[in-house]
C-alpha positions, -999 to +999 in steps of 0.1 A: -370-075-089-393-057-114-399-028-137-433-015-146-434-042-173-413-072-163-406-092-132-372-110-130-361-139-109-325-150-104-324-188-102-313-207-071-300-242-070-276-258-046-263-281-073-276-269-107-275-237-127-272-206-105-265-181-134-299-182-151-321-150-150-358-156-159-386-132-165-424-128-169-444-100-184-465-089-154-498-080-171-500-114-189-500-150-178-474-176-189-442-194-181-409-177-174-385-170-202-348-165-204-336-129-198-298-134-195-272-147-172-256-136-139-218-129-140-213-145-105-233-164-079-261-143-065-282-169-048-297-158-015-291-122-026-315-094-017-329-076-048-343-041-054-350-021-086-363+010-103-377+010-139-343+006-156-320-014-133-322-043-109-297-045-080-286-077-063-270-074-029-248-102-015-246-139-021-235-171-005-203-190-012-182-159-021-156-143+001-166-107-008-199-089-005-206-083-042-233-060-055-245-069-090-268-052-114-288-060-145-307-038-170-344-041-169-350-022-201-335-048-224-325-085-221-289-092-213-264-104-187-256-089-153-225-069-144-206-059-113-218-028-094-195-027-064-192-042-030-205-037+005-184-017+029-180-048+050-154-071+033-172-103+045-202-116+028-240-116+034-269-137+024-306-138+032-308-100+035-336-076+026-336-048+000-359-020-013-357+011-034-369+045-043-366+057-079-330+068-072-316+048-043-315+011-033-311+002+004-302-033+017-306-043+054-298-072+077-288-106+064-267-135+076-231-124+082-210-155+075-174-145+079-149-171+069-128-167+101-156-156+126-189-169+139-220-165+118-247-141+130-276-120+118-269-083+113-286-050+118-265-032+091-281-010+064-262+002+033-274+021+002-263+027-034-274+052-061-291+029-087-281+048-118-244+048-109-219+021-099-198+019-067-196+005-033-223+006-006-225+035+018-235+032+055-272+041+060-278+032+097-290+002+117-322-018+121-340-018+155-331-055+157-306-077+138-324-101+115-323-121+082-347-135+057-375-110+062-395-090+037-388-055+023-410-031+004-422+005+004-431+037-015-408+062-031-402+079+002-405+052+029-391+017+032-403-011+054-385-042+067-408-069+079-402-100+101-373-124+097-352-142+123-327-129+148-293-142+160-309-170+180-329-182+149-360-170+167-386-156+142-395-120+150-426-100+141-409-065+141-417-040+113-391-012+109-393+018+086-368+043+071-370+074+051-351+063+019-338+098+008-321+103+042-298+082+063-302+071+099-314+043+121-347+025+114-377+033+135-403+008+149-434+007+127-454-020+144-457-058+143-467-085+119-496-108+129-470-137+131-432-136+134-417-156+105-393-159+076-413-141+049-414-119+018-431-087+008-441-064-020-461-032-024-476-005-045-470+032-035-497+030-007-499-005+007-473-031+016-483-068+018-463-095+035-472-130+026-464-166+033-436-176+056-419-203+077-410-208+113-380-232+119-389-245+154-414-261+155-413-263+117-445-245+106-455-231+072-479-201+069-502-189+042-508-156+059-511-123+040-505-093+062-510-057+051-500-022+063-504+013+050-469+025+043-474+062+052-487+054+087-475+033+115-492+005+133-495-033+135-503-053+104-538-065+097-551-097+080-554-093+042-563-128+033-547-162+027-526-178+000-537-211-014-504-227-005-470-211+002-439-213+023-410-191+011-404-174-022-399-140-037-422-111-047-424-083-072-450-058-085-454-032-112-461-003-088-435-005-060-415+024-046-388+022-072-414+029-099-436+055-082 
């Protein structure tokens, strides 16, 4: 997640420290530094932000769908925001934001007493407040571990994998200020697990992984947010599989 100045990363480790929050100053180069600590596990959470707050949706290993937030204007620890409407938990979802609202979509629904499956659910929160998620609508196809980015008015959800663990190339879009189901935008050049970031005009989707046969991609796809259509080739990464992305000009800041 990011403000116009800082990019923050919540740490992920299956056996080590899961509470550490690290940051970089976007306009400079250098190693990450300590920002604060999470108040609960947020690994495999979906993140979104405006210039003052970062929101983390879901986690793995918890029995409730927690929503957590952290201040981006000063260093410090995270706090509880609320929960999803659904009482079971999510991981590997996607999230994006305008300056006022954060929307989370999809994910891996891993109920304790039910089969696991990818979801098409979307929920939203008002970033400046606290409280539980509210239903937004549904994606055109259930998926997890895709990319999410957009402008202050339109959000895009890109790629991911469906219930059969088949990597999909679908791009959906929503109007963030309203509610309703997502609409088909176009397709990525390659279906894959992936990540995305944007400025107010262009969304880029980069890197990725396909589970079967196991293949890593260094692709960078690009779309113009205000239009619709298939992604076009933007260039290539030097080396990449999966990671996270942030910018100092995304929809939550514009």
